[in-house]
VOLO-857829 format. One record per residue: x, y, z of N, C-alpha, C in turn. Coordinates in steps of 0.05 Angstrom, whole numbers, padded with zeros to 5 digits, always signed. Example, Ala and Ser with C-alpha at 12.3 -4.5 7.8 and 13.67 -1.06 7.14 Angstrom:
+00264-00114+00156+00246-00090+00156+00264-00066+00156+00257-00045+00142+00273-00021+00143+00258+00001+00157
//
This chain:
-01531-01379+02453-01554-01397+02459-01579-01380+02460-01601-01391+02448-01626-01377+02449-01641-01383+02475-01649-01362+02489-01664-01366+02514-01691-01351+02512-01708-01358+02531-01734-01345+02532-01731-01315+02536-01712-01307+02553-01707-01278+02558-01700-01264+02533-01682-01275+02517-01673-01263+02492-01696-01260+02472-01712-01281+02471-01735-01280+02453-01755-01258+02461-01760-01257+02487-01779-01236+02497-01768-01208+02492-01742-01205+02496-01729-01179+02492-01730-01172+02462-01726-01192+02444-01728-01187+02416-01756-01180+02407-01776-01193+02418-01804-01186+02412-01810-01157+02421-01801-01150+02445-01804-01123+02455-01790-01103+02436-01766-01109+02428-01751-01092+02410-01764-01088+02383-01774-01109+02371-01787-01108+02345-01813-01091+02348-01829-01096+02368-01854-01081+02371-01849-01052+02376-01830-01045+02394-01824-01017+02399-01812-01004+02374-01795-01019+02360-01783-01008+02335-01804-01002+02314-01824-01020+02312-01846-01015+02293-01862-00990+02300-01866-00986+02327-01880-00962+02336-01865-00937+02328-01838-00937+02333-01822-00914+02327-01821-00910+02296-01819-00932+02281-01818-00929+02252-01844-00920+02240-01867-00928+02253-01893-00922+02242-01903-00894+02248-01893-00882+02269-01902-00855+02277-01885-00834+02262-01896-00818+02245-01880-00799+02229-01865-00780+02247-01839-00776+02241-01821-00760+02257-01804-00775+02275-01811-00800+02281-01795-00818+02298-01782-00839+02280-01757-00846+02287-01741-00863+02269-01729-00887+02284-01717-00905+02269-01703-00928+02281-01679-00918+02297-01666-00897+02288-01644-00885+02303-01653-00875+02330-01675-00862+02331-01686-00852+02356-01693-00875+02375-01704-00896+02363-01712-00920+02379-01688-00932+02393-01666-00937+02377-01642-00949+02388-01629-00930+02408-01629-00904+02403-01617-00885+02422-01632-00884+02448-01658-00884+02447-01674-00882+02471-01671-00906+02489-01670-00930+02476-01670-00955+02491-01642-00965+02498-01621-00950+02489-01594-00958+02495-01589-00959+02525-01599-00940+02542-01595-00943+02571-01605-00968+02583-01625-00980+02571-01636-01005+02583-01616-01028+02581-01597-01026+02562-01577-01048+02559-01559-01050+02583-01558-01030+02600-01542-01033+02625-01552-01056+02642-01578-01062+02640-01590-01082+02656-01585-01110+02646-01573-01112+02621-01569-01138+02609-01540-01143+02603-01534-01169+02598-01507-01175+02588-01506-01168+02558-01482-01169+02546-01479-01160+02519-01497-01175+02499-01499-01201+02502-01516-01217+02483-01545-01207+02484-01556-01205+02507-01584-01197+02509-01588-01168+02499-01568-01151+02505-01569-01124+02495-01569-01123+02465-01553-01140+02452-01552-01141+02423-01579-01150+02411-01591-01169+02424-01617-01179+02414-01638-01156+02415-01637-01140+02436-01655-01117+02438-01650-01096+02417-01624-01088+02414-01618-01066+02396-01622-01074+02367-01614-01098+02359-01618-01107+02332-01647-01110+02325-01663-01119+02345-01692-01121+02341-01704-01093+02337-01695-01073+02352-01704-01046+02349-01697-01035+02321-01673-01042+02312-01664-01034+02285-01681-01045+02263-01686-01071+02264-01702-01084+02243-01731-01074+02245-01742-01073+02269-01770-01063+02272-01773-01035+02263-01753-01017+02270-01755-00989+02262-01755-00985+02232-01738-01000+02218-01736-00998+02189-01762-01008+02176-01772-01031+02187-01796-01043+02175-01822-01027+02181-01823-01014+02204-01848-01000+02212-01854-00976+02194-01834-00966+02180-01839-00943+02163-01859-00947+02140-01863-00972+02133-01882-00978+02111-01911-00972+02118-01918-00973+02144-01946-00970+02152-01957-00942+02146-01944-00920+02155-01955-00894+02148-01950-00888+02118-01929-00899+02106-01924-00894+02078-01947-00904+02061-01958-00927+02068-01980-00939+02053-02007-00928+02060-02012-00924+02086-02038-00916+02095-02044-00886+02093-02024-00869+02098-02029-00840+02098-02010-00824+02080-01994-00838+02064-01976-00826+02045-01954-00809+02058-01946-00817+02082-01924-00804+02097-01903-00825+02103-01879-00824+02092-01859-00844+02098-01850-00843+02127-01853-00865+02141-01846-00865+02170-01816-00863+02173-01800-00873+02154-01771-00870+02154-01762-00860+02127-01738-00848+02125-01729-00839+02099-01728-00860+02077-01723-00885+02085-01721-00907+02066-01748-00916+02055-01770-00905+02066-01797-00912+02057-01809-00893+02037-01792-00874+02027-01803-00854+02009-01816-00866+01985-01802-00885+01972-01813-00897+01947-01836-00917+01953-01839-00925+01978-01862-00942+01985-01888-00927+01981-01888-00900+01984-01912-00884+01980-01921-00884+01951-01902-00888+01932-01908-00885+01904-01930-00905+01895-01929-00929+01904-01949-00949+01897-01966-00959+01920-01955-00957+01945-01970-00966+01968-01995-00950+01974-01992-00923+01973-02015-00906+01979-02037-00908+01958-02030-00908+01932-02051-00911+01912-02066-00938+01915-02052-00959+01924-02066-00984+01929-02085-00982+01953-02076-00968+01974-02094-00964+01998-02118-00947+01991-02115-00927+01974-02137-00909+01967-02159-00924+01952-02152-00945+01937-02172-00959+01922-02181-00985+01936-02175-00986+01962-02185-01009+01978-02167-01033+01979-02141-01029+01974-02122-01052+01975-02101-01047+01996-02109-01034+02018-02090-01028+02039-02077-01053+02052-02094-01072+02059-02084-01097+02071-02065-01112+02052-02073-01113+02027-02057-01126+02007-02029-01112+02005-02029-01086+02004-02004-01071+02002-01987-01075+02026-01998-01074+02050-01983-01077+02075-01970-01105+02076-01985-01125+02070-01974-01152+02071-01953-01157+02049-01957-01145+02026-01937-01147+02005-01911-01134+02014-01913-01111+02027-01890-01097+02037-01876-01113+02059-01891-01125+02077-01880-01141+02099-01864-01165+02088-01876-01180+02069-01862-01203+02058-01836-01194+02044-01838-01172+02029-01814-01161+02015-01792-01153+02035-01801-01140+02057-01782-01132+02078-01768-01157+02090-01783-01178+02094-01771-01202+02106-01751-01214+02087-01757-01216+02061-01739-01228+02042-01713-01211+02040-01717-01184+02039-01694-01166+02038-01676-01169+02062-01688-01171+02086-01672-01175+02110-01657-01201+02111-01669-01223+02100-01655-01248+02100-01632-01249+02080-01636-01236+02057-01614-01235+02037-01590-01219+02048-01596-01197+02062-01575-01180+02073-01560-01195+02096-01575-01212+02110-01563-01228+02132-01542-01247+02120-01549-01260+02098-01530-01279+02084-01505-01263+02075-01509-01239+02064-01486-01223+02056-01468-01216+02080-01481-01209+02102-01466-01202+02126-01449-01226+02135-01460-01250+02135-01447-01274+02144-01424-01281+02125-01426-01276+02099-01406-01284+02080-01383-01264+02078-01389-01238+02078-01369-01218+02071-01354-01205+02095-01367-01204+02118-01354-01191+02141-01328-01205+02149-01327-01232+02151-01302-01245+02158-01280-01240+02137-01288-01238+02112-01267-01234+02091-01254-01206+02094-01271-01186+02099-01260-01159+02103-01244-01158+02129-01253-01171+02149-01239-01171+02175-01211-01184+02173-01210-01207+02159-01184-01221+02156-01164-01204+02140-01174-01190+02120-01156-01172+02105-01146-01149+02122-01163-01140+02140-01155-01117+02157-01138-01124+02181-01134-01150+02185-01117-01158+02208-01088-01150+02205-01080-01144+02181-01052-01136+02176-01047-01107+02183-01068-01093+02192-01066-01064+02197-01050-01058+02222-01031-01039+02219-01017-01028+02243-01031-01003+02252-01020-00988+02271-01032-00964+02280-01034-00943+02257-01015-00945+02238-01016-00927+02215-01041-00932+02199-01046-00957+02191-01070-00964+02175-01095-00958+02191-01094-00963+02217-01118-00958+02234-01125-00928+02234-01104-00911+02236-01108-00883+02234-01121-00875+02207-01110-00886+02186-01121-00880+02159-01149-00890+02155-01155-00913+02167-01183-00924+02166-01202-00905+02181-01193-00895+02204-01210-00875+02218-01214-00850+02201-01192-00842+02188-01193-00818+02171-01213-00824+02148-01212-00848+02137-01230-00856+02116-01259-00856+02126-01263-00866+02151-01289-00866+02162-01300-00837+02165-01282-00818+02171-01291-00791+02174-01300-00779+02147-01291-00791+02124-01301-00781+02098-01331-00788+02095-01341-00806+02112-01370-00811+02112-01385-00785+02117-01373-00768+02132-01386-00742+02139-01393-00727+02113-01374-00727+02094-01379-00713+02069-01402-00725+02054-01405-00752+02055-01427-00765+02041-01454-00760+02055-01453-00760+02082-01478-00756+02097-01489-00728+02095-01471-00709+02089-01479-00681+02088-01484-00672+02059-01495-00689+02043-01501-00683+02015-01518-00658+02013-01508-00639+01996-01522-00614+01992-01515-00593+02012-01501-00600+02033-01493-00580+02054-01466-00589+02065-01447-00593+02047-01422-00606+02055-01406-00590+02075-01404-00564+02072-01388-00548+02090-01399-00549+02119-01426-00549+02120-01438-00551+02147-01433-00579+02159-01435-00599+02143-01430-00626+02153-01401-00630+02162-01382-00620+02147-01354-00621+02155-01349-00606+02181-01361-00582+02182-01359-00566+02207-01370-00582+02231-01393-00595+02228-01405-00611+02250-01386-00634+02257-01375-00648+02237-01357-00670+02242-01333-00662+02259-01320-00640+02251-01296-00632+02265-01303-00620+02292-01327-00608+02295-01336-00599+02321-01340-00623+02339-01351-00646+02328-01353-00670+02344-01327-00681+02354-01306-00680+02336-01279-00688+02344-01269-00670+02366-01273-00644+02364-01263-00625+02384-01276-00630+02411-01302-00635+02411-01317-00638+02436-01308-00664+02450-01303-00685+02435-01296-00711+02447-01268-00710+02459-01251-00690+02450-01224-00687+02461-01224-00669+02486-01247-00659+02494-01248-00642+02518-01248-00660+02543-01224-00670+02550-01222-00688+02573-01193-00688+02582-01186-00709+02598-01159-00712+02607-01142-00726+02586-01121-00713+02577-01104-00723+02556-01088-00748+02566-01090-00770+02551-01080-00795+02561-01049-00796+02563-01035-00779+02548-01006-00780+02548-00994-00766+02572-01002-00742+02578-00991-00727+02601-01011-00721+02623-01035-00732+02620-01056-00729+02641-01063-00700+02646-01062-00683+02626-01069-00655+02628-01097-00651+02617-01112-00632+02629-01139-00626+02619-01137-00608+02595-01156-00611+02576-01157-00594+02553-01185-00583+02549-01187-00557+02544-01212-00544+02538-01233-00549+02560-01225-00551+02585-01243-00556+02607-01239-00534+02628-01261-00518+02634-01258-00497+02654-01252-00509+02681-01239-00494+02698-01230-00504+02725-01253-00515+02741-01277-00502+02740-01299-00511+02757-01312-00537+02748-01304-00546+02723-01315-00571+02713-01295-00594+02713-01271-00589+02722-01250-00610+02720-01257-00635+02737-01269-00630+02760-01276-00653+02777-01298-00670+02765-01315-00657+02747-01337-00672+02736-01331-00683+02708-01309-00673+02695-01304-00681+02668-01277-00695+02665-01269-00711+02685-01244-00725+02683-01245-00745+02659-01268-00755+02652-01271-00773+02630-01284-00760+02606-01287-00733+02606-01299-00719+02584-01329-00723+02583-01341-00714+02561-01369-00719+02556-01374-00748+02550-01394-00760+02562-01401-00788+02557-01417-00791+02531-01414-00815+02519-01427-00819+02493-01457-00821+02495-01467-00834+02515-01496-00839+02517-01512-00813+02519-01505-00794+02537-01520-00769+02537-01518-00754+02511-01496-00756+02497-01492-00743+02472-01511-00753+02451-01512-00779+02447-01529-00790+02425-01558-00788+02432-01566-00792+02457-01594-00789+02464-01603-00761+02461-01586-00742+02469-01593-00714+02466-01597-00706+02437-01578-00715+02420-01579-00707+02392-01603-00718+02377-01610-00743+02384-01630-00756+02367-01658-00760+02381-01659-00756+02407-01685-00758+02420-01695-00732+02431-01679-00720+02448-01687-00694+02461-01690-00672+02440-01672-00671+02421-01674-00651+02400-01700-00654+02384-01708-00679+02378-01732-00684+02363-01757-00675+02380-01756-00680+02406-01778-00672+02423-01781-00642+02424-01757-00628+02425-01758-00599+02424-01772-00589+02399-01765-00601+02376-01777-00593+02351-01808-00597+02351-01816-00620+02362-01845-00626+02363-01859-00606+02382-01845-00600+02404-01857-00581+02424-01861-00554+02411-01842-00546+02395-01844-00520+02381-01869-00518+02364-01875-00541+02351-01898-00542+02333-01924-00546+02349-01922-00550+02375-01946-00554+02392-01956-00583+02391-01942-00601+02378-01950-00629+02376-01979-00631+02366-01986-00613+02347-02013-00613+02336-02015-00628+02310-01994-00644+02304-01995-00659+02279-02017-00680+02280-02036-00678+02262-02059-00696+02262-02059-00712+02236-02067-00737+02239-02067-00755+02216-02096-00760+02207-02101-00755+02182-02128-00760+02171-02129-00790+02164-02150-00803+02173-02153-00831+02167-02160-00835+02137-02151-00857+02126-02156-00863+02098-02185-00872+02094-02194-00871+02070-02221-00879+02063-02225-00908+02071-02204-00924+02066-02206-00953+02073-02193-00957+02100-02207-00967+02119-02196-00973+02146-02188-01002+02147-02180-01013+02124-02172-01041+02122-02196-01060+02126-02220-01049+02124-02244-01065+02125-02254-01071+02097-02257-01096+02091-02266-01104+02064-02245-01100+02043-02219-01099+02051-02197-01094+02032-02194-01119+02014-02182-01113+01991-02173-01135+01973-02152-01151+01988-02155-01177+01989-02137-01194+02005-02110-01198+01991-02090-01203+02008-02063-01209+01998-02062-01238+01988-02046-01242+01968-02041-01269+01957-02013-01271+01948-02000-01294+01951-01973-01298+01942-01970-01296+01912-01993-01297+01898-01992-01293+01869-01983-01265+01862-01984-01246+01881-01973-01219+01876-01943-01220+01871-01930-01241+01880-01901-01244+01876-01895-01260+01851-01915-01268+01836-01910-01284+01812-01895-01267+01792-01873-01277+01782-01856-01263+01763-01839-01241+01775-01839-01238+01802-01824-01217+01816-01799-01227+01829-01791-01252+01824-01767-01263+01836-01742-01247+01831-01737-01240+01806-01714-01225+01798-01715-01197+01811-01739-01185+01811-01742-01158+01823-01735-01158+01853-01745-01178+01868-01741-01178+01897-01712-01184+01903-01699-01202+01888-01671-01208+01894-01653-01185+01886-01658-01173+01862-01642-01150+01853-01645-01127+01872-01669-01121+01881-01673-01098+01899-01661-01103+01926-01662-01128+01936-01649-01134+01962-01619-01131+01960-01607-01140+01938-01578-01138+01935-01570-01109+01932-01586-01093+01918-01581-01064+01916-01581-01051+01943-01601-01058+01959-01602-01047+01987-01578-01055+02003-01570-01081+02001-01547-01091+02016-01521-01076+02007-01518-01074+01981-01494-01061+01971-01493-01031+01979-01516-01018+01978-01516-00990+01986-01512-00986+02016-01519-01007+02031-01514-01007+02060-01484-01009+02066-01470-01024+02049-01441-01027+02053-01426-01001+02048-01436-00984+02030-01424-00959+02023-01430-00939+02045-01410-00930+02060-01414-00911+02082-01427-00885+02073-01449-00877+02088-01461-00851+02083-01482-00850+02062-01487-00872+02047-01506-00870+02025-01535-00869+02035-01542-00888+02053-01568-00887+02066-01590-00902+02052-01612-00906+02068-01634-00922+02058-01650-00909+02037-01653-00882+02037-01669-00869+02017-01657-00872+01989-01630-00870+01988-01616-00874+01962-01619-00902+01953-01618-00922+01971-01621-00950+01964-01649-00955+01952-01669-00946+01965-01697-00951+01955-01702-00937+01929-01691-00912+01926-01695-00898+01901-01682-00912+01878-01657-00922+01882-01642-00936+01861-01656-00962+01854-01666-00977+01875-01679-01002+01869-01706-00997+01854-01720-00977+01862-01745-00970+01848-01740-00962+01819-01718-00947+01815-01711-00939+01787-01704-00963+01770-01689-00982+01782-01682-01006+01767-01706-01024+01761-01725-01025+01780-01749-01040+01776-01765-01028+01753-01765-01002+01751-01779-00989+01729-01765-00993+01703-01738-00993+01703-01723-00997+01678-01727-01025+01667-01729-01045+01684-01731-01073+01675-01760-01083+01674-01779-01066+01681-01807-01074+01682-01818-01078+01654-01837-01097+01651-01850-01101+01625-01872-01079+01621-01881-01067+01643-01901-01046+01642-01892-01023+01659-01870-01008+01652-01860-00987+01669-01880-00964+01673-01899-00961+01655-01918-00939+01658-01937-00944+01681-01939-00969+01691-01957-00975+01713-01945-00968+01741-01918-00968+01742-01906-00962+01768-01912-00933+01776-01921-00930+01800-01930-00904+01810-01960-00901+01810-01974-00921+01799-02003-00920+01798-02015-00939+01819-01998-00955+01832-02008-00973+01852-02006-01002+01844-01981-01012+01839-01977-01040+01832-01957-01052+01851-01960-01078+01857-01942-01090+01877-01913-01089+01868-01907-01088+01843-01880-01089+01833-01863-01067+01845-01873-01042+01845-01858-01020+01857-01855-01022+01887-01876-01032+01900-01876-01036+01929-01855-01056+01937-01854-01078+01922-01834-01099+01927-01806-01089+01925-01800-01073+01904-01774-01062+01900-01765-01044+01923-01784-01027+01932-01777-01008+01954-01772-01022+01980-01790-01039+01988-01788-01051+02015-01766-01072+02017-01761-01088+01996-01739-01107+01997-01712-01093+01998-01710-01070+01985-01684-01056+01985-01679-01043+02012-01699-01030+02024-01693-01016+02049-01688-01035+02072-01699-01059+02072-01692-01078+02093-01666-01093+02086-01659-01094+02060-01633-01104+02052-01610-01088+02064-01617-01063+02070-01597-01044+02081-01587-01053+02109-01604-01067+02125-01597-01073+02153-01572-01089+02155-01570-01112+02141-01546-01128+02142-01523-01115+02129-01528-01101+02106-01506-01088+02091-01492-01067+02108-01507-01051+02123-01495-01029+02138-01478-01040+02161-01483-01065+02170-01467-01076+02192-01440-01087+02182-01437-01091+02155-01412-01103+02145-01389-01085+02150-01389-01059+02141-01366-01042+02148-01364-01035+02177-01386-01036+02192-01386-01030+02220-01370-01051+02235-01375-01077+02230-01363-01098+02245-01335-01106+02235-01330-01102+02209-01305-01110+02197-01283-01088+02199-01292-01063+02196-01273-01040+02195-01277-01019+02217-01300-01022+02231-01306-01002+02252-01316-00976+02240-01328-00977+02216-01337-00953+02203-01368-00952+02204-01380-00933+02218-01409-00931+02219-01419-00918+02193-01438-00932+02180-01447-00922+02154-01469-00901+02155-01483-00900+02177-01504-00880+02180-01509-00875+02210-01528-00858+02216-01533-00851+02244-01541-00874+02261-01557-00893+02250-01566-00916+02266-01543-00934+02273-01525-00940+02253-01502-00957+02260-01482-00943+02277-01482-00916+02276-01465-00901+02295-01475-00905+02323-01501-00906+02327-01512-00912+02353-01506-00941+02362-01507-00959+02343-01501-00987+02349-01472-00990+02358-01454-00975+02345-01425-00977+02353-01422-00967+02382-01440-00949+02389-01440-00939+02417-01446-00961+02436-01464-00979+02429-01472-01001+02446-01447-01019+02452-01432-01024+02431-01408-01040+02435-01388-01026+02453-01385-01000+02449-01366-00985+02465-01374-00986+02494-01400-00983+02500-01410-00983+02527-01406-01010+02540-01404-01031+02524-01400-01058+02535-01370-01065+02535-01353-01046+02527-01324-01051+02528-01313-01067+02504-01328-01068+02482-01319-01084+02459-01312-01065+02436-01289-01069+02423-01280-01053+02401-01287-01067+02375-01304-01054+02359-01310-01066+02332-01288-01058+02313-01283-01075+02293-01262-01070+02274-01250-01097+02265-01226-01096+02254-01213-01120+02242-01211-01144+02261-01207-01139+02287-01203-01161+02306-01229-01170+02319-01251-01158+02312-01276-01163+02326-01284-01193+02324-01284-01204+02300-01293-01232+02297-01274-01252+02310-01248-01248+02307-01229-01267+02318-01228-01265+02349-01232-01241+02360-01231-01238+02389-01258-01243+02402-01280-01241+02386-01307-01244+02398-01324-01262+02380-01315-01287+02376-01330-01305+02358-01359-01311+02368-01361-01312+02395-01387-01318+02406-01406-01294+02401-01396-01270+02405-01412-01246+02400-01420-01244+02370-01402-01251+02352-01407-01251+02324-01430-01270+02317-01429-01294+02329-01451-01313+02324-01478-01303+02336-01476-01289+02359-01499-01278+02371-01512-01257+02353-01496-01241+02340-01507-01220+02321-01522-01233+02298-01510-01254+02287-01523-01268+02264-01550-01281+02273-01550-01294+02296-01574-01308+02306-01595-01287+02313-01586-01265+02326-01605-01244+02334-01618-01231+02310-01603-01226+02289-01614-01214+02264-01634-01233+02251-01627-01258+02251-01645-01278+02239-01671-01279+02255-01669-01280+02281-01693-01280+02299-01709-01255+02296-01695-01232+02294-01710-01206+02292-01726-01204+02266-01715-01214+02244-01729-01214+02219-01754-01232+02219-01750-01256+02232-01773-01275+02234-01794-01263+02252-01786-01252+02275-01806-01240+02293-01820-01217+02280-01805-01200+02266-01817-01177+02251-01839-01187+02233-01833-01208+02218-01853-01219+02199-01878-01229+02214-01874-01244+02235-01897-01255+02249-01913-01234+02264-01899-01214+02275-01913-01193+02290-01929-01175+02272-01918-01170+02248-01931-01151+02230-01951-01164+02211-01945-01188+02201-01962-01200+02179-01990-01207+02188-01992-01221+02210-02018-01232+02218-02036-01212+02232-02026-01196+02251-02044-01177+02264-02041-01149+02252-02038-01147+02225-02032-01121+02213-02054-01101+02217-02079-01110+02218-02101-01091+02223-02099-01077+02249-02089-01092+02269-02085-01080+02296-02060-01062+02296-02039-01072+02284-02013-01058+02284-02016-01031+02270-02032-01030+02249-02035-01006+02233-02047-00982+02250-02060-00988+02272-02072-00967+02288-02051-00950+02304-02026-00960+02306-02006-00946+02322-01999-00919+02311-02005-00914+02286-01999-00887+02274-02016-00865+02287-02037-00873+02301-02055-00853+02313-02049-00848+02343-02027-00859+02354-02020-00855+02382-02013-00825+02386-02026-00811+02405-02020-00783+02409-01991-00779+02420-01977-00761+02408-01949-00756+02417-01948-00744+02445-01969-00730+02453-01970-00718+02479-01969-00739+02501-01977-00763+02495-01976-00785+02514-01950-00801+02512-01939-00801+02488-01915-00818+02483-01890-00804+02492-01887-00778+02487-01862-00765+02492-01854-00762+02522-01873-00757+02540-01865-00757+02569-01851-00782+02578-01861-00805+02568-01848-00831+02575-01819-00831+02564-01816-00822+02539-01790-00822+02526-01771-00804+02542-01780-00780+02550-01763-00762+02565-01754-00774+02592-01772-00788+02605-01765-00801+02630-01743-00822+02626-01746-00839+02605-01726-00859+02599-01699-00846+02593-01699-00824+02578-01675-00811+02571-01660-00800+02595-01674-00787+02614-01662-00776+02637-01650-00797+02655-01666-00818+02660-01656-00840+02677-01631-00853+02664-01632-00857+02638-01609-00869+02624-01584-00852+02626-01587-00825+02623-01564-00807+02624-01553-00807+02653-01570-00806+02672-01562-00805+02700-01546-00830+02708-01553-00853+02697-01540-00878+02704-01515-00883+02689-01507-00865+02670-01484-00870+02653-01458-00875+02670-01453-00858+02689-01429-00860+02706-01438-00865+02735-01457-00883+02739-01466-00890+02766-01478-00867+02781-01493-00850+02767-01507-00828+02781-01492-00802+02782-01487-00790+02759-01475-00764+02757-01495-00744+02746-01502-00724+02761-01522-00704+02752-01510-00688+02728-01484-00687+02726-01472-00672+02703-01480-00685+02677-01484-00711+02676-01491-00725+02651-01520-00718+02643-01537-00712+02663-01564-00703+02656-01563-00675+02643-01546-00657+02654-01542-00631+02642-01530-00634+02614-01512-00653+02611-01500-00658+02584-01521-00667+02565-01540-00683+02574-01562-00692+02558-01578-00668+02547-01583-00649+02565-01598-00624+02557-01581-00607+02538-01555-00605+02543-01537-00589+02526-01537-00601+02498-01534-00627+02495-01533-00639+02469-01560-00638+02455-01582-00639+02471-01608-00636+02460-01612-00609+02448-01604-00588+02462-01605-00561+02451-01588-00558+02427-01564-00570+02428-01546-00569+02405-01558-00582+02380-01571-00606+02385-01584-00619+02363-01607-00603+02352-01622-00590+02369-01644-00572+02361-01634-00549+02343-01611-00537+02352-01599-00515+02337-01589-00525+02310-01577-00549+02310-01568-00561+02285-01591-00564+02265-01614-00572+02275-01637-00575+02257-01646-00548+02246-01643-00527+02261-01652-00500+02252-01633-00489+02231-01607-00495+02234-01588-00483+02214-01579-00504+02194-01594-00526+02193-01589-00547+02172-01562-00560+02174-01553-00566+02198-01528-00581+02202-01535-00609+02210-01525-00630+02195-01533-00657+02202-01521-00667+02228-01538-00674+02247-01529-00683+02273-01513-00709+02271-01519-00726+02251-01504-00751+02248-01475-00746+02243-01468-00724+02229-01440-00718+02224-01426-00711+02250-01439-00696+02267-01427-00689+02293-01423-00715+02309-01442-00733+02309-01440-00758+02325-01417-00775+02315-01413-00777+02289-01391-00793+02278-01365-00781+02286-01362-00755+02284-01338-00742+02293-01333-00746+02323-01354-00745+02339-01352-00749+02368-01342-00778+02374-01353-00797+02360-01346-00825+02365-01317-00831+02356-01309-00821+02333-01283-00829+02321-01260-00811+02330-01265-00788+02342-01244-00769+02349-01223-00780+02367-01232-00795+02388-01213-00806+02407-01193-00826+02394-01204-00844+02378-01188-00864+02365-01169-00851+02344-01179-00830+02331-01163-00815+02312-01138-00804+02325-01141-00792+02349-01119-00781+02363-01100-00803+02373-01110-00824+02385-01093-00845+02396-01076-00859+02375-01089-00866+02352-01073-00880+02331-01053-00861+02318-01060-00835+02317-01041-00815+02306-01016-00814+02324-01020-00812+02350-00998-00810+02369-00981-00835+02369-00994-00859+02368-00979-00884+02366-00962-00885+02341-00973-00876+02319-00959-00878+02293-00934-00860+02293-00938-00834+02301-00915-00816+02299-00894-00821+02321-00904-00833+02344-00885-00841+02365-00866-00863+02355-00878-00883+02341-00862-00905+02331-00843-00896+02309-00850-00874+02295-00834-00863+02273-00817-00840+02281-00813-00836+02308-00797-00814+02318-00806-00787+02308-00832-00783+02306-00843-00757+02299-00844-00752+02269-00838-00771+02252-00838-00767+02223-00866-00773+02212-00877-00754+02197-00903-00757+02185-00902-00775+02160-00878-00780+02150-00876-00796+02125-00885-00825+02130-00888-00833+02155-00898-00860+02160-00925-00866+02149-00941-00845+02145-00968-00848+02134-00968-00851+02103-00945-00849+02091-00943-00851+02062-00924-00872+02051-00914-00889+02069-00893-00908+02061-00902-00937+02061-00927-00943+02069-00936-00971+02070-00956-00976+02048-00953-01000+02034-00971-01006+02011-01001-01006+02018-01008-01017+02041-01036-01017+02049-01045-00989+02054-01028-00972+02064-01034-00944+02069-01040-00930+02043-01025-00937+02021-01031-00924+01995-01059-00931+01985-01067-00956+01989-01094-00964+01981-01115-00948+01996-01111-00945+02022-01130-00930+02038-01131-00901+02030-01107-00889+02024-01107-00862+02014-01123-00859+01988-01121-00879+01971-01136-00878+01946-01166-00879+01952-01174-00896+01971-01202-00897+01979-01211-00871+01991-01194-00858+02007-01201-00832+02019-01206-00811+01997-01187-00810+01978-01189-00791+01956-01214-00796+01939-01219-00822+01933-01243-00829+01917-01268-00822+01932-01269-00827+01958-01293-00821+01974-01298-00791+01974-01277-00775+01979-01281-00746+01980-01289-00735+01952-01276-00746+01931-01282-00736+01904-01311-00743+01897-01320-00767+01904-01348-00774+01898-01367-00757+01913-01361-00752+01939-01378-00735+01955-01381-00707+01944-01358-00696+01935-01358-00669+01923-01375-00668+01897-01371-00689+01880-01386-00691+01855-01416-00693+01861-01423-00711+01880-01451-00716+01887-01463-00691+01899-01448-00676+01915-01458-00651+01927-01464-00630+01906-01446-00628+01887-01450-00608+01865-01474-00616+01848-01476-00642+01842-01499-00651+01826-01525-00646+01840-01526-00650+01866-01550-00645+01882-01557-00615+01881-01537-00598+01884-01542-00569+01883-01552-00560+01856-01542-00572+01834-01551-00565+01807-01580-00573+01803-01588-00597+01814-01616-00606+01813-01634-00586+01827-01626-00578+01851-01642-00559+01866-01645-00532+01851-01623-00523+01839-01623-00498+01824-01641-00500+01800-01640-00523+01786-01657-00528+01763-01687-00529+01770-01692-00540+01794-01720-00543+01803-01732-00516+01809-01715-00497+01818-01725-00470+01824-01731-00454+01799
//
């Protein structure tokens, strides 16, 4: 049921998400991670309205700096700079922003329809899974690490297995024995490291450390056009672009379904296809709405697509959906094949919340865009102290006031900072941390039922299919990694 509280929370989430998406260096993932502690104050439905609104707002907000200052606010906004910034430079900033906002709205709505249609189908197929298939699905989900660590696969795999190792540092459920825990910490770590301090430290505190190292002296030069006297937006900009916007939205949705591919790949593919099918491909990159439409409809198409494997199979496709899976875990809900059948009300809430978030995003951004565009100039020295305070309070409240969780927040923040220095993807560590416990539990259940025989993982038909998917995923990741390295070598 839609209530005033949920609508207000959604408006807050969209606005805050836009701020995080619009300020270079801050992302939708960071927005969801920072505000996750606030969900303790709400029931699950209200919490989902807030988090999904942050997700939609964070992805959409990236178009503002991409168009106005040629800096993509999010990785998925890279191709938005190709045509958006040239339009702004010649006095068409407002037109470019509104074109991008409408495209984002259409992409989000198409991905929502795909989420509604395909998630129940995948879930019903996965209902036949035993602990064996569940273990293999978790193993398949871990292959996401290989895809997310494109160009640095060994480092990504190391981070993923380190995440699995760290999450197992707790009391073992079978014989209640501690593992990898020093004696002086046993009283504090009976439940191991908590998820909330881990993800906030990795994605918020680590980012603040990086900014502090640079002195937070990043300054933004204002564009020649301050949106005053700009060429006005008209729906005629979409004339003849119906196929482009639908194709780009579907590309974004499909790329979201594929674990580990990400928004930047979706927008680049959509932009490339728009150029291939364009009547005037030579104009793309010079400042035409066609390229802007392709980029923005694809990256917002990613939002619903990325939730399909998350809700139907329990596989987080990227760092943002990995944070969203954390929200379900904190509320005691297990995403996966049984999610829709066991939580039909929550499933309907997700669909309604996504619909509302996309509508609110459009209304909040389209009409007051001249005012919204000023948020890129907010000084980080004023913004980050507030974020640090929210992070510390959230970590402290994780287990009803444990100072150890605040120290854990700092530890994971330092770890995330070090990861950034040595080029190890923090998202790979987080996915290993989230999936490690389930990987162990399903493995123990499977071999216990088979009297210790490992052949149980190779004797079921559904298991064979999952093994094929695992092999295909790893093979593709290796091929893509080598191709990326060859491109970098050729560029040098």
